[in-house]
DOTINU-665371 format. One record per residue: x, y, z of N, C-alpha, C, O in turn. Coordinates in Angstrom, 1 decimal, padded with zeros to 4 digits, always signed. Each point is the difference from the previous one (the first is absolute). Layout:
<pts>
X;Y;Z;X;Y;Z;X;Y;Z;X;Y;Z
...
</pts>
This chain:
<pts>
+110.1;+096.4;+075.3;-000.7;-001.3;+000.1;-000.7;-001.0;-001.3;+000.0;-001.1;-000.4
-000.5;+002.2;+000.2;-000.7;-000.9;-001.4;+001.1;-000.6;-000.7;+000.0;-001.2;-000.3
+001.0;+002.4;+000.0;+001.4;-000.8;-001.1;+001.5;+000.0;+000.3;+000.9;+000.2;-000.8
-000.8;-000.5;+002.3;+001.0;+000.4;+000.4;-000.6;-001.2;+001.5;-001.0;-000.5;+000.5
+002.5;+000.5;-000.6;-000.6;-000.7;+001.9;+000.9;+001.1;+001.2;+001.1;+000.4;+000.0
-002.2;-000.3;+000.6;+000.5;+001.0;+001.4;+002.0;-000.3;+000.4;+000.5;-001.1;+000.2
+000.0;+002.2;-000.1;+001.5;-000.4;+000.9;-000.4;-000.3;+001.7;-001.1;-000.2;+000.5
+002.2;+000.1;+000.0;-000.3;-000.4;+001.2;-000.3;+001.3;+000.7;-000.9;+000.1;+000.9
+001.8;+001.0;-001.3;+000.5;+001.2;+000.2;-000.8;+000.7;+000.2;+000.1;+000.8;+000.9
-001.2;-001.0;-001.7;-001.5;+000.5;-000.6;-001.1;-000.8;+000.6;-001.1;-000.1;-000.5
+001.2;-000.4;+001.3;-001.7;-000.9;+000.3;-001.0;+000.9;+000.7;-001.3;+000.1;-000.2
+002.2;+000.9;+001.3;-000.6;+001.0;+000.8;-001.1;+000.5;-000.9;-001.0;+000.6;+000.3
+001.3;-000.9;-001.4;-001.1;+001.1;-001.1;-001.4;-000.4;+000.0;-001.0;+000.6;+000.0
+001.2;-002.4;+000.3;-001.5;-000.4;+000.2;-000.8;-000.1;+000.8;-001.0;-000.7;-000.1
+001.7;+001.6;+001.4;-001.5;+000.9;+001.0;-000.3;+000.6;-000.7;-001.0;-000.1;-000.7
+002.1;+001.5;+000.6;-000.2;+000.7;-000.5;-001.3;+000.2;-001.6;-000.5;+001.0;-000.5
+000.3;-002.0;+000.3;-000.6;+000.0;-001.4;-001.4;+000.2;+001.0;-000.9;+000.8;-000.3
+000.7;-001.6;+001.2;-001.4;-000.2;+000.9;+000.2;+001.4;+000.6;-001.1;+000.6;-000.1
+001.8;+000.1;+000.4;-000.3;+000.9;+000.7;+000.0;+000.9;-000.7;+000.0;+000.9;+000.9
-000.1;-000.1;-002.6;-000.4;+000.8;-000.9;-001.1;-000.8;-000.7;+000.6;-000.4;-001.0
-001.5;+000.1;+001.0;-000.8;-001.2;+000.1;-001.3;+000.4;+001.1;-001.1;+000.4;-000.3
+001.6;-000.5;+001.4;-000.6;+001.1;+001.1;-000.6;+001.3;-000.2;-001.1;+000.5;+000.0
+002.3;-000.2;-000.2;-000.3;+001.4;-000.3;-000.3;+000.7;-000.9;-000.3;+001.2;+000.1
+000.3;-001.8;-000.9;-000.4;+000.4;-001.8;-001.5;-000.1;+000.4;-000.7;+001.0;-000.2
+000.4;-002.2;+000.8;-001.7;-000.1;+000.7;-000.8;+001.3;+001.0;-001.1;+000.6;-000.1
+002.2;-000.5;+001.1;-000.3;+001.1;+001.2;-000.3;+001.0;-000.7;-001.1;+000.5;-000.2
+002.2;-000.1;-000.4;-000.1;+001.7;-001.0;-001.1;-000.2;-000.9;-000.3;+001.2;-000.2
-000.4;-001.8;-000.3;-001.0;-000.4;-000.9;-001.1;+000.4;+001.1;-000.9;+000.9;+000.0
+001.2;-001.9;+000.9;-002.0;+000.3;+000.9;-000.2;+000.7;+001.3;-000.7;-000.1;+000.9
+002.0;+001.0;-001.3;-000.1;+001.3;+001.2;-001.1;+001.5;-000.5;-000.5;+000.9;+000.7
+000.4;-001.2;-001.9;-000.5;+001.4;-000.8;-001.5;-001.0;-000.3;-000.9;+000.5;-000.7
+001.0;-001.9;+001.4;-001.8;+000.0;+000.2;-000.5;+000.0;+000.2;-001.2;+000.3;-000.4
+001.9;-000.6;+002.0;-000.8;+000.5;+001.3;-000.3;+001.6;+000.7;+000.4;+001.0;-000.6
-001.0;-001.0;+001.8;-000.2;+001.4;+000.5;+001.2;+000.6;+000.0;+000.7;+000.7;-000.6
-000.7;-001.4;+001.8;+001.1;+000.1;+001.2;+001.0;-001.0;-000.2;-000.6;-001.1;+000.3
+001.7;+000.9;-000.5;+001.9;+000.2;-000.4;-000.1;-000.8;+001.8;+000.6;-001.0;+000.0
-001.4;+001.3;+001.5;+000.8;-000.2;+000.8;-000.8;-001.2;+000.2;+000.8;-000.8;+000.4
-002.3;+000.2;-000.6;-000.8;-001.0;-000.2;+000.9;-001.2;-001.0;+000.3;-001.2;+000.4
+000.1;+001.8;-001.7;-000.3;-001.7;-000.2;+001.7;-000.1;+000.3;+000.5;-001.1;+000.1
+000.7;+002.6;+000.0;+001.5;-001.3;+000.5;-000.6;-000.6;+001.4;+000.4;-001.1;+000.4
-001.1;+001.7;+000.2;+000.1;-000.9;+001.6;-000.8;-002.1;-000.9;+000.5;-001.1;+000.3
-001.4;+001.2;-000.9;-000.8;-001.2;-000.7;+001.4;-000.5;-001.0;-000.1;-001.1;-000.5
+000.9;+001.5;+000.3;+001.2;-000.6;-001.1;+000.9;+000.2;+001.4;+000.7;+000.8;-000.5
-000.3;-001.0;+001.7;+000.8;-000.4;+000.6;-000.9;-001.1;+001.0;+000.6;-001.0;+000.4
-001.6;+001.3;-000.2;-001.1;-001.6;+000.6;+000.6;-001.1;-001.0;+000.6;-001.0;+000.3
-000.8;+001.3;-001.4;-000.2;-001.1;-001.2;+001.5;-000.4;+000.7;+000.0;-000.7;+001.0
+001.4;+001.1;-001.3;+000.8;-000.1;-000.5;+000.2;-001.3;+001.5;+000.5;-001.1;-000.1
-001.0;+001.8;+001.5;+000.5;-000.3;+001.0;-000.4;-001.3;+000.3;+000.7;-001.0;+000.3
-002.3;+001.0;-000.4;-000.8;-001.5;+000.1;+000.8;-001.4;-001.5;+000.3;-001.1;+000.1
-000.4;+002.2;-001.3;+001.1;-001.5;-000.6;+000.9;+000.0;+000.2;+000.6;-000.7;-000.8
+000.0;+001.1;+001.5;+001.7;-000.6;+000.3;-000.6;-001.2;+000.9;+000.3;-001.1;-000.3
-001.2;+001.6;+001.4;-000.7;-000.9;+001.0;+000.0;-001.3;-000.2;+000.5;-001.0;+000.6
-001.5;+001.2;-001.8;-000.5;-001.6;-000.6;+001.5;-000.4;-000.9;+000.1;-001.2;-000.3
+000.9;+002.1;-000.1;+000.7;-001.0;-000.8;+001.1;-000.7;+001.4;+000.7;-001.1;+000.0
-000.9;+002.3;+001.1;+000.8;-001.5;+000.9;-000.5;-000.8;+000.8;+000.7;-000.9;+000.4
-001.9;+001.0;-000.2;-001.1;-001.2;-000.1;+000.3;-001.7;-000.6;+000.0;-001.2;+000.3
+000.4;+002.3;-001.5;-000.3;-001.5;-001.2;+000.6;-000.4;-000.2;-000.1;-001.2;-000.1
+002.0;+001.9;-000.3;+000.7;-000.6;+000.2;+000.6;-001.1;+001.4;+000.7;-001.0;+000.1
-001.4;+001.9;+000.8;+000.0;-001.6;+001.8;-001.1;-001.1;-000.3;+000.0;-001.0;+000.6
-000.6;+001.2;-001.4;-001.5;-000.9;+000.0;+000.0;-000.4;-001.1;+000.2;-001.2;-000.2
-000.4;+001.9;-000.7;-000.7;-000.5;-001.0;-001.1;+000.3;-000.6;-000.4;-000.1;-001.1
-000.1;+000.7;+002.3;-001.0;+000.8;-000.3;-000.2;+001.5;-000.2;+000.4;+000.6;+001.0
-001.2;+000.3;-002.6;-001.2;-001.2;+000.3;+000.6;+000.2;-002.1;-000.8;+000.4;-000.8
+002.3;-000.7;+000.4;+000.1;+000.3;-001.1;+000.9;-001.5;-000.4;+000.7;+000.0;-001.0
-000.7;-001.1;+001.9;+000.5;-001.4;-000.1;+001.7;+000.7;+000.5;+000.3;+001.0;+000.7
+000.4;-001.7;-001.2;+001.4;-001.3;+001.0;+001.1;+001.4;-000.6;+000.0;-000.3;-001.2
+000.4;+000.9;+001.3;+001.5;+000.5;-000.6;+001.0;+001.1;+000.7;-000.3;+000.6;+001.0
+001.0;-000.6;-001.5;+000.8;+001.7;+000.5;+000.9;+000.4;-001.0;+000.3;-000.8;-001.0
+000.2;+002.1;+001.2;+000.3;+000.9;-000.8;+001.8;-000.5;-000.1;+000.7;-000.9;+000.7
-000.2;+002.2;-002.1;+001.3;-000.2;-000.3;+000.7;+000.9;+000.0;+000.2;+000.2;-001.2
+000.4;+000.6;+001.7;+000.6;+001.6;+000.4;-000.3;+000.5;-001.2;-000.3;+001.2;+000.2
+000.2;-001.5;-001.3;-000.1;+000.1;-001.4;-000.6;+001.2;-000.3;+000.7;+000.7;-000.8
-002.0;+000.1;+001.5;-000.7;+000.9;+000.4;+000.4;+001.4;+001.0;-000.9;+000.7;+000.3
+002.3;-000.6;+000.1;-000.1;+000.6;+000.7;+000.7;-000.9;+002.1;-000.4;-001.0;+000.6
+001.1;+001.8;-000.2;+000.7;-000.4;+001.1;-001.8;-000.7;+000.8;-001.1;+000.4;-000.3
+001.6;-001.5;+001.2;-001.4;-001.2;+000.5;-000.3;+000.9;+001.5;+000.9;+000.4;+000.7
-002.7;+000.1;-000.2;+000.2;+000.6;+001.2;-000.7;-001.7;+000.7;-001.0;-000.6;-000.5
+001.5;+000.3;+001.0;-000.7;-001.7;+001.2;-000.3;-000.5;-001.2;-000.9;-000.7;+000.2
+001.3;+000.7;-001.6;-000.4;-001.0;-000.9;-000.1;+000.7;-000.8;+000.6;-000.5;-000.9
-001.2;+001.6;+000.6;-001.0;+000.3;-000.7;+000.5;+001.7;-000.9;+000.3;+001.1;+000.5
-000.3;-001.6;-001.9;+001.0;+001.0;-000.3;-000.6;+001.6;+000.4;-001.2;+000.1;+000.0
+001.8;+000.9;+000.4;-001.3;+000.7;+000.3;-000.4;+000.9;-001.5;-001.2;+000.4;+000.1
+001.8;-000.2;-001.2;-000.8;+000.2;-001.0;-001.5;-000.5;-000.7;-000.8;+000.4;-000.9
+000.8;-001.7;+002.2;-001.5;-000.1;-000.7;-000.8;+000.2;+000.7;-001.1;-000.5;-000.3
+001.2;+001.0;+001.1;-001.2;+000.6;+001.0;-000.5;+001.2;-001.4;-001.2;+000.2;-000.2
+002.0;+000.4;-000.3;+000.0;+001.1;-000.4;-000.6;-000.6;-001.7;-000.9;+000.6;-000.5
+001.4;-001.7;-000.2;-000.5;-000.2;-000.6;-001.3;-000.3;-000.1;-000.7;-000.2;-001.0
+000.4;+000.2;+002.3;-001.7;-000.7;+000.2;-000.6;+001.5;-000.1;-000.7;+000.0;-001.0
+000.6;+001.1;+001.6;-000.6;+000.9;-000.1;-000.5;+000.2;-001.7;-001.1;+000.2;-000.5
+002.6;-000.2;-000.2;-000.4;+000.9;-001.6;-000.3;-001.2;-000.4;+000.4;+000.1;-001.2
-000.9;-001.5;+001.3;-000.5;-000.8;-000.6;-001.6;+000.2;+000.5;-001.1;-000.4;-000.5
+001.4;+001.0;+001.7;-001.9;-000.2;+000.0;-000.5;+001.2;-000.3;-001.3;+000.0;+000.0
+001.9;+001.2;-000.1;+000.0;+000.9;-000.6;-000.6;+000.0;-001.1;-001.2;+000.3;-000.2
+002.5;-000.8;-000.8;-000.5;+000.0;-001.6;-001.3;-000.6;-000.4;-000.6;+000.5;-001.0
+000.3;-001.4;+001.5;-001.3;-000.8;+000.2;-001.1;+001.1;+000.5;-001.0;-000.1;-000.7
+000.9;+000.7;+001.4;-000.6;+000.5;+000.7;-001.1;+001.2;-001.4;-001.1;+000.2;-000.5
+002.7;+000.4;+000.3;-000.2;+000.6;-000.4;-000.8;-000.4;-001.9;-000.2;+001.0;-000.8
+000.0;-002.2;+000.3;-000.3;-000.2;-001.2;-001.6;-000.6;+000.6;-001.0;-000.1;-000.7
+001.1;-000.1;+002.0;-001.7;-000.7;-000.5;-001.1;+001.5;+000.4;+000.1;+001.2;-000.1
-000.9;-002.1;+000.4;-001.8;+001.1;-000.2;-000.1;+000.6;+001.2;-000.3;-000.7;+001.0
+000.6;+001.9;-000.9;-000.7;+000.8;+001.3;-001.3;+000.1;+000.5;-000.2;+000.5;+001.1
-000.6;-001.0;-001.6;-001.7;-000.2;+000.3;-000.4;-000.5;+001.3;-001.0;+000.5;+000.6
+001.5;-001.2;-000.1;-000.3;-001.2;+000.8;+001.1;-000.9;+000.5;+000.3;-000.9;-000.6
+000.3;+001.3;+002.1;+001.2;-000.4;+000.1;-000.3;-001.6;+000.6;+000.9;-000.5;+000.7
-001.9;-000.1;-001.0;-000.2;-002.0;-000.1;+001.3;+000.1;-001.2;+001.2;-000.4;+000.0
-002.1;+001.2;-001.0;+000.1;-000.5;-001.5;+001.6;+000.5;-000.1;+000.9;-000.7;-000.6
-000.8;+001.7;+001.2;+001.4;+000.6;-000.1;+000.9;-001.1;+000.5;+000.9;-000.6;-000.5
-001.4;+000.4;+001.5;+000.9;-001.5;+000.5;+000.9;-000.6;-000.6;+001.3;+000.2;+000.0
-002.3;-001.2;-000.6;-000.4;-001.6;-000.6;+000.6;+001.2;-001.2;+000.7;-000.9;-000.5
-000.5;+001.9;-000.2;+000.9;-000.2;-001.1;+001.3;+000.5;+000.3;+001.0;-000.1;-000.7
-000.8;+000.8;+001.9;+001.5;+000.1;+001.0;+000.7;-001.1;-000.4;+001.1;-000.2;-000.6
-002.1;-000.9;+001.4;+000.8;-001.2;+000.0;-000.1;-000.6;-001.5;+001.0;-000.6;-000.1
-001.2;+000.6;-000.4;+000.0;-000.9;-001.8;+000.8;+000.6;-000.7;+000.0;-000.6;-001.1
+000.7;+001.7;+000.9;+000.9;+000.4;-000.3;+001.3;-000.4;+000.3;+000.8;-000.5;-000.8
-000.6;+000.7;+002.8;+001.0;-000.5;+000.6;+000.5;-001.3;-000.4;+001.1;-000.5;-000.1
-002.6;+000.3;+000.1;+000.3;-001.6;-000.4;+001.1;-000.8;-001.2;+000.8;-000.9;+000.1
-001.4;+001.8;-001.5;+000.4;-000.1;-000.8;+001.8;+000.1;-000.1;+001.0;-000.7;-000.4
-001.4;+002.1;+001.2;+001.6;+000.5;-000.4;+000.4;-001.1;+000.9;-000.4;-000.3;-001.1
+000.7;-000.5;+001.9;+001.0;-000.4;+000.8;-000.4;-001.6;-001.0;+000.1;-000.9;+000.8
-000.4;+000.5;-001.8;-000.5;-001.3;-000.7;+001.0;+000.0;-000.8;+000.2;-001.1;-000.6
+000.8;+002.4;+000.1;+000.7;+000.2;-000.8;+001.7;-000.1;+000.8;+000.8;-000.8;-000.2
-000.9;+002.3;+001.5;+000.7;+000.2;+001.0;+000.9;-000.9;+000.7;+001.2;+000.1;+000.3
-002.3;-001.3;+000.0;+000.8;-001.2;+001.2;+000.7;-000.8;-000.7;+001.2;-000.2;+000.1
-002.0;-000.4;-001.0;+001.1;-001.4;-000.9;+001.1;+000.8;-000.4;+001.0;-000.3;+000.6
-000.9;+001.3;-001.5;+001.1;+000.6;+000.2;+001.1;+000.6;+000.9;+001.2;+000.0;-000.3
-002.0;+000.7;+001.8;+001.2;-000.3;+000.3;+000.1;-001.3;+001.2;+000.7;+000.0;+001.0
-001.2;-000.5;-001.2;+000.6;-001.6;+001.0;+001.0;-000.6;-001.1;+001.0;-000.7;+000.3
-001.4;+001.2;-001.8;+001.6;-000.8;-000.7;+001.0;+000.6;+000.2;+001.0;-000.7;-000.1
-000.9;+002.4;+000.7;+001.3;+000.5;-000.5;+000.0;+000.2;+001.3;-000.1;+001.2;+000.3
+000.1;-002.1;+000.9;-000.5;-000.1;+001.0;+000.7;+001.3;+000.8;+001.2;+000.3;+000.3
-002.8;+000.6;+000.0;+000.1;+001.0;+001.1;-000.7;-000.4;+000.7;-000.4;+000.9;+000.8
-000.2;-002.5;-000.8;-000.7;-000.9;+001.5;+000.0;-001.2;-000.6;+000.4;-000.3;-001.1
-000.7;-000.3;+001.7;+000.0;-001.3;+000.0;-000.9;-000.5;+000.5;-000.1;+000.3;+001.2
-001.2;-001.7;-001.9;-001.1;-000.3;+000.6;+000.5;-001.7;+000.6;+001.0;-000.5;-000.5
-001.4;+000.1;+001.0;+000.6;-000.9;+000.5;-001.0;-001.7;+000.0;+000.5;-001.1;+000.3
-001.7;+001.5;-000.8;-001.1;-000.7;-000.6;+000.3;-000.1;-001.6;+000.3;+001.2;-000.5
-000.3;-002.2;-000.4;-000.1;-000.8;-001.5;-001.0;+000.3;+000.1;-000.4;+000.6;+001.0
-000.7;-000.7;-002.4;-000.8;+000.2;-000.7;+000.2;+001.8;+000.0;+000.8;+000.9;-000.1
-003.3;-001.2;+000.1;+000.0;+001.0;-000.2;+000.0;+000.7;-001.7;+000.2;-000.7;-001.0
-000.4;+002.5;+000.9;+000.3;+000.3;-000.8;+000.8;+000.5;-000.1;+000.0;+001.2;+000.3
+001.7;-002.5;-001.2;+001.1;+000.6;-000.3;+000.8;+000.0;+001.2;+001.2;+000.5;+000.0
-001.8;-001.1;+001.3;+000.9;-000.1;+000.5;-000.6;+000.5;+001.0;+000.2;-000.7;+001.0
-001.2;+002.2;-001.0;-000.2;+000.3;+000.8;-001.9;-000.4;+001.1;-001.1;-000.1;-000.5
+001.5;+000.0;+001.6;-001.2;-000.5;+000.6;-001.6;+001.2;-000.3;-000.2;+001.2;+000.3
-000.9;-002.4;-000.9;-001.2;+000.8;-000.2;-000.3;+001.2;+001.6;-000.6;+001.1;+000.2
+001.1;-001.9;+000.2;-001.1;+001.0;+001.2;+001.3;+001.0;+000.0;-000.3;+001.1;+000.1
+001.3;-001.3;-000.1;+001.1;+001.7;-000.4;-001.4;+001.1;-001.0;-000.3;+001.0;+000.5
-000.2;-001.3;-001.5;-000.5;+001.0;-000.7;-001.2;+000.4;+000.5;-000.5;+001.1;-000.4
-000.3;-002.0;+001.3;-001.3;+000.5;+000.9;+000.0;+001.0;+000.8;-000.6;+001.0;+000.0
+001.9;-001.8;+000.9;+000.3;+000.7;+001.0;+000.4;+001.8;-000.5;-000.5;+001.0;+000.6
+001.4;-000.8;-002.0;-000.1;+001.1;-000.1;-001.0;+000.9;-000.5;+000.0;+001.2;+000.0
-000.6;-001.8;-000.3;-001.4;+000.3;-000.4;-000.9;+000.6;+001.1;-000.9;+000.8;-000.4
+000.9;-001.1;+001.2;-001.2;-000.2;+001.0;+000.8;+001.3;+001.4;-000.6;+000.7;+000.6
+001.9;-000.8;-000.6;+000.9;+001.2;+000.5;-000.6;+000.9;-000.6;-001.0;+000.5;+000.5
+001.4;+000.0;-001.8;-000.6;+001.0;-000.7;-000.9;+000.9;+000.1;+000.0;+001.2;+000.4
-001.3;-002.4;-000.8;-001.1;+000.3;+000.3;-000.2;+000.5;+001.8;-000.2;+001.1;+000.4
+000.2;-001.6;-000.1;-000.1;+000.3;+001.6;+000.6;+002.0;-000.1;-000.8;+000.9;+000.1
+002.0;-000.9;-000.2;+000.6;+001.3;+000.2;-000.5;+001.2;-001.0;+000.1;+001.1;+000.3
-000.6;-001.5;-001.4;-001.1;+000.8;-000.8;-000.5;+001.1;+000.8;+000.0;+001.2;-000.1
-000.8;-002.5;+001.4;-000.7;+000.6;+000.5;+000.2;+001.4;+001.0;-000.9;+000.6;+000.6
+002.2;-000.2;-000.6;+000.8;+000.8;+000.9;-000.5;+001.3;-000.8;-000.3;+001.1;+000.5
+000.2;-001.3;-001.8;+000.1;+001.1;-000.5;-001.7;+000.7;-000.7;-000.9;-000.8;-000.5
+000.7;+002.2;+000.6;-002.0;+000.0;-000.3;+000.3;+000.2;-001.7;+000.9;+000.7;-000.4
-001.7;-001.3;-000.3;-000.5;+000.6;-001.0;+000.6;+000.9;-000.5;+000.9;+000.4;+000.8
-000.8;+000.4;-002.2;+001.1;+000.3;-000.4;-000.2;+000.3;-001.3;+000.4;-000.8;-000.9
-001.3;+002.4;+000.3;+000.0;-000.3;-001.3;+001.7;-000.1;-000.3;+000.7;+000.2;+001.0
+000.4;-000.6;-002.3;+000.9;-000.2;-000.3;-000.2;+001.0;-001.5;-000.8;-000.1;-000.9
+001.8;+000.8;+001.2;+000.2;+001.3;-001.7;+000.5;-001.2;-001.2;+000.4;-001.1;+000.2
-000.7;+001.8;-001.1;+000.4;-001.0;-001.1;+001.3;-000.3;+000.1;+000.5;-001.1;+000.1
+000.3;+002.7;-000.1;+001.4;-000.3;-000.5;+001.1;-001.0;+001.5;+001.1;-000.4;-000.2
-001.8;+000.2;+001.2;+000.6;-001.0;+001.4;-000.5;-000.8;-000.1;+000.9;-000.8;+000.0
-002.3;-000.3;-000.4;-000.1;-000.6;-000.7;+000.8;-000.6;-001.5;+000.1;-001.3;+000.0
+000.1;+001.7;-000.6;+000.5;-000.4;-001.2;+001.8;+000.1;+000.0;+000.7;-000.3;-001.0
-000.1;+000.7;+002.6;+001.3;+000.1;+000.4;-000.5;-001.3;+000.1;+000.3;-000.8;-000.9
-000.9;+000.3;+002.0;+000.0;-001.1;+001.0;+000.6;-001.1;-000.8;+001.0;-000.6;+000.1
-002.5;+000.3;-001.3;-000.3;-000.8;-001.3;+001.5;-000.3;-000.4;+000.6;-001.1;+000.0
-000.2;+002.0;-000.3;+001.4;-000.1;-000.9;+001.1;-000.8;+001.6;+000.2;-001.2;-000.3
+000.2;+001.5;+001.2;+001.0;-000.5;+000.5;+000.0;-001.5;+000.5;+000.8;-000.8;+000.3
-002.5;+000.8;-000.3;-000.8;-001.6;+000.3;+000.6;-000.5;-001.4;+000.4;-001.2;+000.0
-000.2;+001.8;-001.1;-000.4;-000.6;-001.0;+001.4;-001.1;-000.2;+000.2;-001.2;-000.2
+001.1;+003.0;+000.5;+001.7;-000.5;-000.4;+000.4;-000.6;+001.0;+001.1;-000.6;-000.1
-001.8;+000.4;+001.5;+000.1;-001.4;+000.5;-000.1;-000.9;-000.1;+001.0;-000.7;+000.3
-001.9;+000.1;-000.7;-000.6;-001.2;-000.7;+000.9;-000.1;-001.4;+000.1;-001.1;-000.4
+000.6;+002.1;-000.4;+000.9;-000.2;-000.9;+001.0;-000.6;+000.0;+000.3;-001.0;-000.6
+000.8;+001.9;+001.8;+001.1;-000.5;+000.7;+000.0;-001.5;+000.3;+000.6;-001.1;-000.4
-001.2;+001.4;+001.0;-000.4;-001.9;+000.5;-000.3;-001.0;-001.0;+000.3;-001.2;+000.2
-001.2;+001.7;-001.6;-000.6;-000.9;-000.7;+001.4;-000.5;-001.0;+000.0;-001.0;-000.6
+001.2;+002.0;+000.4;+000.8;+000.2;-000.8;+001.0;-001.0;+001.1;+000.4;-001.0;-000.4
-000.1;+001.5;+001.8;+000.4;-000.8;+001.1;-000.6;-001.6;-000.4;+000.9;-000.7;+000.2
-001.7;+000.2;-000.5;-000.3;-001.5;+000.2;+000.1;-000.8;-001.2;+000.0;-001.3;-000.1
+000.4;+002.5;-001.2;-000.2;-000.5;-001.5;+001.9;-000.5;+000.0;+000.5;-001.0;-000.4
+000.2;+002.1;+001.1;+001.4;-000.4;+000.3;+000.6;-001.1;+001.2;+001.1;-000.3;+000.4
-002.3;+000.0;+000.0;+000.4;-001.3;+001.3;-000.5;-001.6;-000.4;+000.2;-001.0;+000.7
-001.3;+001.3;-002.2;+000.1;-000.9;-001.4;-001.5;-000.3;+001.3;-000.1;-001.1;+000.5
-000.5;+001.7;-000.2;-001.7;-000.2;+000.7;-001.0;+000.9;-001.0;-000.6;+001.0;+000.1
+000.9;-001.8;-001.0;-001.2;+000.9;-001.5;-001.5;-000.4;+000.4;-000.8;+000.3;-000.9
+000.2;-000.9;+002.0;-001.2;+000.3;+000.5;-000.2;+001.2;+000.5;-000.7;+000.8;-000.6
+001.2;-000.7;+001.2;+000.2;+001.1;+001.3;-000.1;+001.5;-000.8;-000.4;+001.1;+000.5
+000.9;-001.3;-002.1;+000.5;+001.6;-000.2;-001.3;-000.1;-001.2;-000.7;+001.0;-000.4
+000.5;-002.2;+000.0;-001.6;+000.2;-000.4;-000.7;+000.6;+000.3;-000.6;+000.7;-000.8
+000.3;-000.7;+002.3;-000.9;-000.1;+000.8;-000.2;+001.5;+000.9;-001.0;+000.5;+000.4
+003.0;+000.2;-000.5;-000.2;+001.4;-000.1;-000.2;+001.1;-001.4;-000.1;+001.2;+000.2
+000.1;-001.6;-001.4;-000.4;+000.5;-001.0;-002.1;+000.0;+000.1;-000.7;+000.9;-000.4
+000.3;-001.9;+001.0;-001.1;+000.0;-000.1;-000.6;+000.8;+000.5;-000.9;+000.8;-000.6
+001.5;-000.7;+002.8;-000.2;+000.7;+001.3;-000.1;+001.9;-001.2;-001.0;+000.7;+000.0
+002.3;-000.5;-000.7;+000.2;+001.2;-000.5;-001.1;+000.0;-000.6;-000.8;+000.8;+000.5
+000.3;-001.6;-001.4;-001.6;+000.3;-001.7;-001.0;+000.3;+001.3;-000.9;+000.9;+000.0
+001.2;-001.5;+000.7;-001.6;+000.0;+001.6;-000.2;+001.4;+000.1;-001.0;+000.7;-000.3
+002.1;-000.3;+000.8;+000.0;+001.3;+000.9;+000.2;+001.1;-001.2;-000.7;+001.0;+000.2
+001.4;-000.9;-001.0;-001.1;+001.1;-001.4;-000.4;-000.3;-000.3;+000.3;+000.0;-001.2
-001.8;-000.9;+001.4;-001.2;-000.5;-000.7;-000.6;+001.0;+001.2;-000.5;+001.0;-000.4
+000.5;-001.3;+001.5;-000.5;+000.1;+001.3;+000.1;+001.5;-000.1;-001.0;+000.6;+000.4
+001.8;+000.0;-000.7;+000.5;+001.7;-000.3;-001.3;+000.3;-000.8;-001.2;+000.4;+000.2
+001.9;-000.6;-001.2;-001.2;+000.6;-001.4;-001.0;-000.4;+000.4;-000.7;+001.0;-000.2
-000.1;-002.1;+000.8;-001.1;+000.2;+000.7;-000.5;+000.8;+000.7;-001.1;+000.5;-000.2
+001.6;-000.3;+001.0;-000.4;+001.3;+001.0;+000.0;+001.4;-000.8;-001.0;+000.8;+000.0
+002.2;-000.6;-000.6;+000.2;+001.2;-001.1;-001.2;-000.6;-000.5;-000.2;-000.4;+001.2
-000.6;-000.1;-001.7;-000.9;+000.3;-000.7;-001.1;+000.9;+000.7;-000.4;+001.1;-000.4
+000.1;-001.8;+001.4;-001.1;+000.4;+000.7;-000.2;+001.1;+000.7;-001.1;+000.5;+000.1
+002.2;+000.1;+000.4;-000.1;+000.8;+000.6;-000.2;+001.3;-000.7;-000.5;+001.0;+000.5
+001.0;-001.3;-002.5;-000.4;+000.6;-001.4;-001.2;+000.0;+000.3;-000.1;+001.2;+000.4
-001.2;-001.8;-000.4;-000.9;-000.4;-000.5;-001.3;+000.8;+001.2;-001.1;+000.4;-000.2
+002.2;-000.5;+001.7;-000.6;+000.6;+001.1;-000.1;+001.7;-000.7;-001.1;+000.6;-000.2
+002.5;-000.2;+000.0;+000.2;+001.3;-000.4;-001.4;+000.8;-000.4;+000.0;+001.2;-000.4
</pts>
């Protein structure tokens, strides 16, 4: 995707990328929560509700704005790629593992924050690369501002499905690296698509995430 153009016969890999991204977060999260059945049931709830929200969104313009999907990310089901619901699970789990686990309210705010930062990079690039199309002009590189706000609110709300949980250092680091690599990928794609501001923002978010990780590490070390 970064160095070459994906040939038509390999376009299905765009959707598989989202599937593997989500599976990597599911695998990372399974060892965090005591009950795997509980965790997987929450993941299914997230996937089901977000698919419904996406279906409502493409038909009404609420809550993200007016848009529609191309089949770039996989076969469309009622106008929505089936991989999108899985992607929502991955994005929310990724941000949940990065967030503070001392208070559900603070964790919700942080989860929404990390999701918004990810979408600030992902959405403009996806728009340019014809993953989906926004009807209205303006906003942030063609993406309505309400879209980012809605992403953050939805992710924050879903975080309340999960109990406060101490995240083992190995799982947390793995989640951080996955998040940074996702930002890096879309940052490089932004540079390729001549979106230097988005590419620079991606670098800033990677460094911000790393700074947060180092701060948490020092605080845990002092506690010990």
